[in-house]
C-alpha positions in Angstrom: -3.3 -23.2 -154.1 -5.8 -20.6 -155.4 -5.6 -22.2 -158.8 -6.8 -25.6 -157.4 -9.6 -23.9 -155.4 -10.9 -22.4 -158.6 -10.3 -25.4 -160.8 -12.0 -28.1 -158.6 -15.5 -26.5 -159.0 -15.0 -26.2 -162.7 -14.1 -29.9 -163.0 -17.0 -30.8 -160.8 -19.5 -28.8 -163.0 -18.0 -30.5 -166.1 -18.4 -33.9 -164.5 -22.0 -33.1 -163.6 -22.9 -31.9 -167.1 -21.1 -34.5 -169.2 -21.5 -37.7 -167.2 -24.4 -39.6 -168.6 -24.7 -42.4 -166.0 -25.9 -40.1 -163.2 -29.6 -40.6 -163.0 -31.8 -37.6 -163.4 -33.3 -38.1 -160.0 -29.8 -38.0 -158.3 -30.0 -34.3 -157.7 -27.2 -34.2 -155.1 -24.4 -35.7 -157.3 -25.5 -33.7 -160.3 -26.1 -30.2 -158.9 -25.9 -29.8 -155.1 -22.2 -30.9 -154.7 -21.0 -28.8 -157.7 -22.9 -25.8 -156.4 -21.4 -26.3 -152.9 -17.9 -26.4 -154.5 -18.5 -23.1 -156.3 -19.8 -21.5 -153.1 -16.8 -22.6 -151.1 -14.5 -21.2 -153.8 -16.3 -17.9 -153.8 -16.5 -17.7 -150.0 -12.8 -18.5 -149.5 -11.6 -16.0 -152.2 -13.7 -13.2 -150.5 -12.5 -14.2 -147.1 -8.9 -14.4 -148.0 -9.0 -11.0 -149.7 -10.2 -9.4 -146.5 -7.6 -11.1 -144.3 -4.4 -9.2 -143.4 -2.5 -12.1 -141.8 -0.8 -14.4 -144.2 -1.1 -17.3 -141.8 -4.8 -16.9 -141.7 -4.9 -16.8 -145.5 -3.0 -20.0 -145.9 -5.2 -21.8 -143.3 -8.4 -20.6 -145.0 -7.1 -21.8 -148.4 -5.9 -25.1 -147.0 -9.3 -25.8 -145.3 -11.1 -24.8 -148.5 -9.0 -27.1 -150.6 -9.6 -29.9 -148.1 -13.3 -29.5 -148.1 -13.4 -29.3 -151.9 -11.4 -32.5 -152.2 -13.9 -34.2 -149.9 -16.9 -32.9 -151.9 -15.5 -33.9 -155.3 -14.6 -37.3 -153.9 -18.2 -37.7 -152.9 -19.4 -36.7 -156.3 -17.0 -39.1 -158.1 -17.9 -41.9 -155.7 -21.6 -41.6 -156.4 -21.0 -41.5 -160.1 -18.8 -44.6 -160.0 -21.2 -46.4 -157.7 -24.0 -45.5 -160.1 -26.6 -45.1 -157.5 -28.5 -42.2 -156.1 -27.8 -40.9 -152.7 -30.3 -42.0 -150.1 -29.8 -40.4 -146.7 -31.8 -41.9 -143.9 -32.1 -40.9 -140.2 -29.2 -43.3 -139.3 -27.0 -41.7 -141.9 -27.9 -38.2 -140.7 -26.9 -39.2 -137.1 -23.5 -40.6 -138.3 -22.9 -37.5 -140.4 -23.6 -35.3 -137.3 -21.1 -37.4 -135.3 -18.5 -36.9 -138.0 -19.1 -33.1 -138.1 -18.8 -33.0 -134.3 -15.5 -34.9 -134.4 -14.3 -32.4 -137.0 -15.3 -29.4 -135.0 -13.9 -30.7 -131.7 -10.7 -31.6 -133.5 -10.5 -28.1 -134.8 -10.6 -26.6 -131.3 -8.2 -29.1 -129.7 -4.9 -27.5 -130.9 -6.0 -24.1 -129.5 -6.9 -25.1 -126.0 -4.7 -24.5 -122.9 -4.4 -27.2 -120.2 -7.7 -27.5 -118.5 -9.9 -30.1 -116.7 -12.7 -30.2 -119.2 -11.5 -30.6 -122.8 -8.5 -32.0 -124.7 -6.1 -34.9 -124.4 -6.1 -34.9 -120.6 -3.5 -37.3 -119.4 -1.1 -36.9 -116.3 1.9 -36.2 -118.5 0.1 -33.7 -120.8 -1.4 -31.8 -117.8 2.0 -31.5 -116.2 3.8 -29.8 -119.1 2.3 -27.1 -121.3 4.6 -28.0 -124.3 3.6 -31.6 -124.2 -0.1 -30.5 -123.9 0.2 -28.2 -126.9 2.0 -30.8 -129.1 -0.3 -33.6 -128.0 -3.5 -31.7 -128.6 -2.2 -30.4 -131.9 -1.6 -33.9 -133.1 -4.8 -35.4 -131.6 -6.9 -32.5 -133.0 -5.8 -33.1 -136.5 -6.3 -36.8 -136.2 -9.8 -36.2 -134.9 -10.5 -33.8 -137.8 -9.4 -36.5 -140.3 -11.4 -39.1 -138.5 -14.5 -36.8 -138.7 -14.0 -36.6 -142.5 -13.6 -40.3 -142.7 -16.8 -40.9 -140.6 -18.8 -38.6 -142.9 -17.5 -40.4 -146.0 -18.2 -43.9 -144.5 -21.6 -42.8 -143.4 -22.7 -41.7 -146.8 -21.0 -44.5 -148.8 -22.0 -47.4 -146.6 -25.5 -47.3 -145.2 -25.4 -50.3 -142.8 -23.1 -51.4 -139.9 -20.8 -48.4 -139.9 -21.1 -48.0 -136.1 -18.4 -50.6 -135.5 -16.1 -49.0 -138.0 -16.7 -45.6 -136.4 -16.0 -46.9 -132.9 -12.9 -48.7 -134.2 -11.7 -45.4 -135.8 -12.3 -43.5 -132.5 -10.5 -46.2 -130.5 -7.5 -46.2 -132.8 -7.3 -42.4 -132.5 -7.4 -42.5 -128.7 -4.7 -45.2 -128.6 -2.4 -43.6 -131.2 -2.8 -40.0 -129.7 -2.0 -41.4 -126.2 1.1 -43.2 -127.5 2.3 -40.1 -129.4 1.7 -37.8 -126.4 3.6 -40.2 -124.1 6.5 -40.1 -126.7 6.4 -36.3 -126.5 6.6 -36.5 -122.7 9.5 -39.0 -122.8 11.3 -36.7 -125.3 10.8 -33.7 -123.0 12.2 -35.7 -120.0 15.3 -36.7 -122.0 15.9 -33.1 -123.1 15.6 -31.7 -119.5 
C-alpha cells in the first residue's frame, strides 16, 4: 500500500507536466492537485512512522490511498473534460455538504447508543450489537456519499441538488433496511 501512496503523486506530477491539453490558466489541475497528492503522501508516511498500533497504521494508509485516488480522479477528469475548474459559491456550498457528510460518516462507527447522533431507530437503540453494526455500515456509506457529492459538485455545476438529495435518501433507506436485517438476524440467533 505504501508503494501506491508514493507512486500516485509521481504519476500525477507526470500527468501535469506532460499533458499538453491542460490550459495554462488551469492552475488547479496542473499544480494544486499534484502538490496536494505529494503533501498527503509525505504526511501519511510521517504519521505512520510515529504510530505504534498496526491497526492505526493500516487505517491511515487506507484513508490516504482513498484521498489520493479521489484527487487523481479529479485531475484526470479535468484533463479529459478539457476545461478549467470554475468554482462558484454554489459549488463551494455543495463541497462543504460533501465534506460534512464525510466527517459525520467517519464518526458514526465510533458512537455508542445515544439520543443525538447515529442511526437511531427502535431496533438499533434496543441492542448495542445492532447499533454498532448498523452505524458502522451507515457511516461508511455516508463517507462514500460525501466523496460522491464532492465529485458531482465539482464536475457538474448545475442542478446537482436533486442528485445529492437522491443520494442521501438512498443511503437512509438502504442503511435502515440493512440495520433491520441485522436486528432480525440477532432475533433469530437469540
